[in-house]
C-alpha positions in Angstrom: 0.0 0.0 0.0 1.1 3.5 -0.7 1.5 6.2 1.9 0.5 9.9 1.6 0.8 12.7 4.1 -1.1 16.0 4.8 0.7 18.5 7.1 -1.6 21.2 8.6 0.3 24.5 8.6 -2.3 27.1 7.9 -3.0 28.5 11.3 -2.0 31.9 12.6 -1.2 30.8 16.1 -2.9 33.7 18.0 -1.6 32.7 21.4 2.0 32.9 20.1 1.4 36.7 19.9 3.7 36.9 16.8 3.8 38.2 13.3 5.5 34.9 12.3 3.2 32.0 11.4 3.2 29.6 14.3 4.7 26.6 12.5 7.8 28.8 11.5 8.9 29.3 15.1 12.1 27.4 15.6 13.0 24.6 17.8 16.7 23.6 18.0 17.6 25.6 14.9 14.8 24.7 12.4 11.2 25.6 12.2 8.5 23.3 13.8 7.1 22.5 10.4 10.5 21.4 9.2 10.8 19.0 12.1 7.4 17.6 11.2 8.3 17.3 7.5 11.5 15.4 8.4 9.6 12.9 10.6 7.0 12.4 8.0 9.7 11.5 5.6 10.2 8.2 7.6 7.0 6.8 6.1 8.3 7.6 2.6 5.1 9.2 1.3 4.4 9.1 -2.4 3.0 12.6 -2.1 2.9 15.1 0.7 0.5 18.1 0.8 1.1 20.9 3.1 -1.9 23.0 3.9 -0.9 26.7 4.2 -3.0 29.8 5.0 -1.8 32.6 7.2 1.2 34.2 5.5 1.3 31.2 3.2 4.2 32.5 1.2 6.6 32.3 4.2 5.8 28.7 4.9 6.1 27.9 1.2 9.6 29.4 1.1 10.7 27.1 3.9 9.5 23.9 2.2 9.9 25.0 -1.4 10.5 22.1 -3.8 9.9 19.5 -1.1 6.1 19.2 -0.9 2.9 20.1 -2.7 0.9 23.0 -1.2 -2.8 23.7 -0.9 -4.2 27.0 0.4 -6.8 27.3 3.1 -8.0 30.9 2.6 -10.5 30.7 5.5 -9.6 29.1 8.8 -12.7 26.8 9.2 -11.2 24.0 11.3 -9.1 20.9 10.9 -11.6 19.1 8.7 -11.8 22.0 6.4 -8.0 22.2 6.1 -7.8 18.5 5.1 -10.5 19.1 2.5 -8.1 21.4 0.8 -5.8 18.5 -0.1 -8.5 16.6 -2.0 -7.5 17.9 -5.5 -4.0 16.5 -5.0 -5.0 13.2 -3.4 -8.5 12.3 -4.7 -8.8 8.9 -6.4 -5.5 7.6 -5.0 -5.3 4.2 -3.2 -3.5 3.9 0.1 -3.4 5.4 3.5 -3.0 9.1 4.4 -1.3 10.5 7.4 -2.7 13.7 8.8 -0.5 15.6 11.2 -0.3 19.1 12.6 2.7 21.3 11.7 3.1 22.4 15.3 4.1 19.0 16.7 8.0 19.2 16.4 8.7 16.4 18.9 7.0 13.5 17.0 9.6 11.1 15.7 9.8 9.3 12.4 9.9 6.0 14.2 6.6 6.7 15.9 5.0 7.6 12.6 6.3 4.4 11.0 4.9 2.4 13.9 1.5 4.2 13.5 1.3 3.3 9.8 2.3 -0.3 10.4 -0.3 -0.6 13.1 -3.0 0.9 10.8 -2.2 -1.5 8.0 -1.7 -4.6 10.1 -5.1 -4.1 11.8 -6.9 -3.3 8.6 -8.3 -0.1 10.1 -10.2 2.5 8.1 -8.8 5.1 10.5 -6.2 5.0 13.3 -5.7 7.7 15.9 -2.3 8.4 17.4 -2.9 8.6 21.1 -0.8 9.1 24.3 -1.1 8.3 28.0 -1.2 11.6 29.9 -0.5 11.9 33.6 -2.9 14.8 33.7 -5.4 14.5 30.8 -7.3 17.6 31.6 -8.2 19.6 28.5 -7.5 16.8 26.1 -10.0 14.8 24.0 -10.3 11.3 25.6 -10.2 8.1 23.7 -13.2 5.8 24.5 -12.6 2.2 23.4 -14.9 -0.9 23.4 -14.0 -4.4 24.7 -12.3 -5.2 21.4 -10.0 -2.3 21.9 -11.5 -0.5 19.0 -12.1 3.3 19.3 -15.8 4.1 19.9 -15.4 7.9 20.0 -13.3 10.9 21.0 -14.8 12.9 23.8 -13.8 16.4 24.4 -13.2 17.6 28.0 -16.3 19.7 28.2 -18.5 16.8 26.9 -16.9 14.0 29.0 -18.8 12.2 31.8 -17.2 11.8 35.2 -16.2 8.3 34.1 -14.7 9.5 30.8 -12.8 12.2 32.6 -10.8 9.5 34.3 -9.5 8.1 31.0 -5.9 9.0 30.6 -5.5 8.0 26.9 -5.8 11.3 24.9 -6.0 12.3 21.2 -2.7 13.7 19.9 -4.4 15.1 16.7 -2.4 12.9 14.4 -4.3 10.3 12.3 -4.0 7.8 9.5 -7.0 7.2 7.2 -7.8 5.1 4.2 -7.3 7.8 1.6 -10.5 7.3 -0.4 -12.8 6.9 2.6 -11.3 10.0 4.2 -12.5 12.3 1.4 -15.8 10.5 1.1 -16.5 11.1 4.8 -15.3 14.7 4.7 -18.3 15.4 2.4 -20.6 14.5 5.3 -19.3 16.6 8.1 -20.8 19.9 9.1 -20.2 22.9 11.3 -22.9 22.1 13.8 -20.7 22.8 16.9 -19.8 25.6 19.3 -17.0 26.8 17.1 -18.9 26.7 13.8 -16.0 24.8 12.2 -15.4 21.5 10.4 -13.6 19.0 12.7 -11.5 16.1 11.5 -12.7 14.2 14.5 -16.2 14.1 13.1 -14.9 11.7 10.4 -14.2 9.2 13.2 -17.8 9.3 14.3 -19.0 8.8 10.7 -16.8 5.7 10.4 -18.1 4.3 13.6 -21.7 4.9 12.6 -21.0 2.9 9.4 -19.6 0.1 11.4 -16.1 0.6 10.0 -13.0 -0.2 12.0 -11.3 2.6 13.9 -8.2 1.9 16.0 -5.7 3.7 18.1 -1.9 3.4 18.4 -0.4 4.7 21.7 2.9 6.6 21.8 5.6 5.2 24.0 6.8 8.7 25.0 4.1 11.3 25.9 6.6 14.1 25.1 6.2 13.4 21.4 2.5 14.5 21.6 3.3 18.1 22.5 1.5 20.6 20.3 3.0 24.1 20.5 0.3 26.8 20.9 2.2 29.4 22.9 5.7 30.5 23.9 5.6 28.4 27.1 5.0 25.2 25.0 7.7 26.4 22.6 10.2 26.6 25.4 9.2 23.2 26.6 9.7 21.7 23.1 13.1 23.4 22.9 14.1 21.9 26.2 13.0 18.3 25.3 14.5 18.5 21.9 17.8 19.7 23.3 17.9 16.8 25.8 17.4 14.4 22.9 20.1 16.0 20.8 22.6 16.1 23.7 21.9 12.5 24.6 22.5 11.3 21.0 25.9 13.1 21.0 26.9 11.6 24.3 26.0 8.1 23.1 28.3 8.9 20.1 31.3 9.8 22.2 31.0 13.5 23.0 31.7 14.7 26.6 29.4 17.3 28.2 30.4 19.1 31.4 26.7 20.1 31.9 24.2 18.9 29.2 21.4 21.1 30.7 23.4 24.3 29.9 24.7 23.2 26.4 22.7 24.3 23.4 23.1 22.4 20.2 21.0 22.8 17.0 19.7 19.6 15.4 21.9 19.8 12.3 25.2 20.2 14.1 27.7 17.4 13.6 30.2 16.5 16.4 32.9 13.9 16.2 33.9 11.6 19.1 36.2 12.7 21.8 35.1 16.3 21.7 34.8 18.0 25.1 32.1 20.6 25.6 32.1 22.8 28.7 29.0 24.5 30.1 27.3 27.3 28.2 28.5 26.3 24.8 26.2 27.1 21.9 26.5 25.3 18.5 24.1 26.6 15.8 23.1 25.9 12.3 25.1 23.3 10.3 28.3 23.6 12.3 30.7 20.6 12.3 33.2 20.0 15.2 36.2 17.8 14.5 37.5 15.0 16.7 39.1 15.6 20.1 38.4 19.4 20.0 37.8 21.3 23.3 35.3 24.1 23.5 35.3 26.0 26.8 32.6 27.8 28.7 30.9 30.5 26.7 32.0 29.5 23.2 29.4 30.3 20.5 29.7 28.8 17.0 27.4 29.4 14.1 27.5 27.6 10.7 31.2 26.9 11.0 33.6 24.0 10.5 36.2 23.1 13.0 39.0 20.6 12.4 40.4 18.1 14.8 42.2 19.0 18.1 41.1 22.6 18.0 40.8 24.5 21.3 38.2 27.3 21.4 38.3 29.3 24.6 35.2 31.5 25.3 35.0 32.9 21.8 32.6 33.4 18.9 33.0 31.9 15.4 30.6 32.7 12.5 30.4 31.1 9.1 34.1 30.3 9.0 36.4 27.3 8.6 39.0 26.4 11.1 41.6 23.7 10.4 43.3 21.1 12.7 45.1 22.2 15.9 44.0 25.8 15.8 43.7 27.6 19.1 41.3 30.6 19.5 40.6 32.9 22.4 39.7 33.8 25.0 37.4 36.6 23.8 38.2 36.3 20.1 35.7 36.9 17.3 36.0 35.0 14.0 33.6 36.7 11.7 32.0 35.4 8.5 34.1 34.3 5.6 37.3 33.6 7.5 39.6 30.6 7.0 42.2 29.6 9.6 44.8 27.1 8.4 46.4 24.4 10.6 48.0 25.4 13.9 47.0 29.1 13.7 46.7 30.9 17.0 44.2 33.7 17.4 44.4 35.1 21.0 42.5 37.2 23.3 40.5 40.2 22.0 41.5 39.5 18.4 38.9 39.9 15.6 39.3 38.2 12.2 36.8 39.1 9.4 36.6 37.8 5.8 40.3 36.8 6.0 42.5 33.7 5.4 45.4 33.0 7.8 48.1 30.6 6.7 49.6 27.7 8.7 51.1 28.6 12.1 50.3 32.3 11.8 49.8 34.0 15.2 47.8 37.0 16.3 48.2 36.8 20.1 46.2 39.8 21.3 44.4 43.0 20.6 44.4 42.8 16.8 42.0 43.3 13.9 42.5 41.4 10.7 40.0 42.3 8.0 39.7 41.5 4.3 43.2 40.1 4.4 45.1 37.2 2.8 47.8 36.2 5.2 50.5 33.6 4.5 52.1 31.1 6.9 54.3 31.7 9.9 53.2 35.4 10.2 53.4 37.1 13.6 51.1 40.0 14.5 52.2 42.1 17.4 49.7 43.4 19.9 47.5 46.3 18.8 47.9 45.7 15.0 45.1 46.9 12.8 44.5 46.2 9.1 42.6 49.3 7.9 40.2 47.9 5.3 37.4 50.5 5.0 37.5 54.1 3.9 33.8 54.8 4.7 32.6 53.7 1.3 34.6 50.7 0.1 36.5 47.7 1.5 40.1 47.0 0.4 42.3 44.0 0.7 45.6 43.5 2.5 48.1 40.8 1.2 50.7 39.5 3.6 53.3 37.0 2.5 54.9 34.1 4.4 57.1 34.6 7.5 56.3 38.3 7.9 56.7 39.9 11.3 54.4 42.8 12.1 55.5 44.8 15.1 53.1 45.9 17.9 50.8 48.8 17.4 51.2 48.8 13.6 48.5 50.1 11.2 48.4 48.5 7.8 46.3 50.7 5.4 44.8 48.7 2.5 45.2 48.2 -0.3 48.7 47.2 0.4 50.9 44.1 0.3 53.7 43.0 2.6 56.3 40.7 0.9 57.6 37.4 2.2 60.1 37.7 5.1 59.4 41.4 5.6 59.4 43.1 8.9 57.2 46.0 10.1 58.7 48.1 12.9 56.5 48.5 15.9 54.3 51.6 15.9 54.4 51.9 12.1 51.7 53.2 9.8 52.1 51.4 6.5 50.3 52.6 3.3 52.7 51.5 0.6 53.7 48.0 -0.5 56.7 46.5 1.3 59.0 44.3 -0.8 60.1 40.9 0.3 63.0 40.8 2.8 62.6 44.5 3.6 62.2 46.3 6.9 59.5 49.0 6.9 59.4 51.8 9.4 56.5 54.3 9.3 56.9 56.3 12.5 57.0 59.9 13.2 60.4 61.2 14.3 60.9 61.3 18.1 62.0 64.6 19.5 63.2 65.1 23.1 62.9 68.6 24.6 65.5 68.8 27.4 64.1 70.2 30.8 60.7 71.1 29.2 58.9 69.0 31.8 60.0 71.5 34.5 57.8 74.1 33.0 54.6 72.1 33.7 52.7 73.0 36.9 52.5 69.4 38.1 56.3 68.9 38.0 57.8 68.4 41.5 60.0 71.4 40.9 56.9 73.7 40.8 55.2 72.4 43.9 
C-alpha cells in the first residue's frame, strides 16, 4: 500500500502573539514544520501536501520544492483544512497521514509504527494517542472491549467516568485515503466553534460500522503541540535533551548537558569536550578531540580536529586542525584559519584567510586580508580595510613579522620575510625581505617638563 501525508500548517497561532506563522517558530535551529516534515519522511510518502494559509508564502519558502501546497484561505477548522488536499489526493489508493505542523517532537519511528499498526489491523482510521498523567483539557479516547475506538470525547463533553480516562488524542491520524475524502463530504459545522472538525470523520466511520483503531505513543513528550511561547520553550528543552543524549552516546563529553545548546543539524565527532554554556548553531561541524570551553558560541562553521576554542565566537568560517582561538576572540563570516593558527584574546578576524602557524596573540584586527604562513602579528595591530565607502584587501606573504601597534592601510601588500617596525603606519607596498618603518620622528625637549605646573620642581 502507498503512503501519503497531509501536514496542517495554515493557522495563525494567535496565542504565540507573533507576526510569524506559528509553524515557523524554531526549535533547535529549524522551524517546527521542518521537524514535522522530516519525521513524515520516515513513512516515505508518495505525495505530501502541506496546507498553508496565514502568511502562506513564508511557509512555502521554507518547504519549497519538497512538498505540494494547498491553500486554506479561510480558517474553518481541521476538517476544512484536510478538504483542501482533496484535489491533490483524490482517487489515490493507500493510507494518508494527517499531522499538525506544530508538533515538532514527533519522531519518524513513531509515525512508521503508526502506519504499520494501521495496515496490520486493517483499520479505516487509526488515531495516534498518548497516555497523559494529567489528561485535563485533552480529548479522551473511548474504546470498546475489542480495543476499537468508539469515539473521541472532548473535556467539556466528558462524563465523570470518561474524565478518568488517561488516553488522549494527539491530533495525528492515519486514514484510508479514499474513505477520508468521502467522509469529509458528510461533516458539518454544527458545533460551538462553527468549524469542520476532522474528529467528526471518526464518528462517521463508527456509525457505518467501520473499524477505527488507536496506536499509543511510548513517549508522551512526542505528543506536545505548541500553541504558545511556554510550550515552545518546553519543546526546545525536550529536543535539546534528545540531541545532547545522542551526541553523548556517540562519544562526546558534556560538562553540563542542561546548559549546552546544540541545534539539530550540528555534527560533532567523538572525543570532543564541551564545557557548560557552549552554543553550537546551524550546520556547524566540530572535529574529533576538540575542546570548547565555557561561553563558546559557534554558528555555521567547520572546526577541524584537536582545536581549542576558549570562550570565543566563530561565525560562518572554517578552522583547520590544531587551531587555538581565544579567549574573547571573534572570528567573523568568511574567514579561513589554516592548521596550527593561533588567534588570541581580543582578536577579531573578518573575511580573511590565515596561513599555517600564523599567530595573532592579542588586541588585533585582521579584516579582508590574505595572510601567509608563519606570520606574527604584534599586539595592537590593525588592518585598515574600510574608507567609509569601500572595502580594500591586504596581502601579507609568508614569514612576515608585524611589530606591535602597527596600522596597515589597505590596499597594500607585505612581501615574504618582511618586517614591520613597531608603531608603524604602512600605506605603501613592502618588498620581500625589507624592513619598513613608518613612525613619526621622536624629539626630546630637554628640561621642558620642568615648565609644567604638576612637575615636582613647581610644587
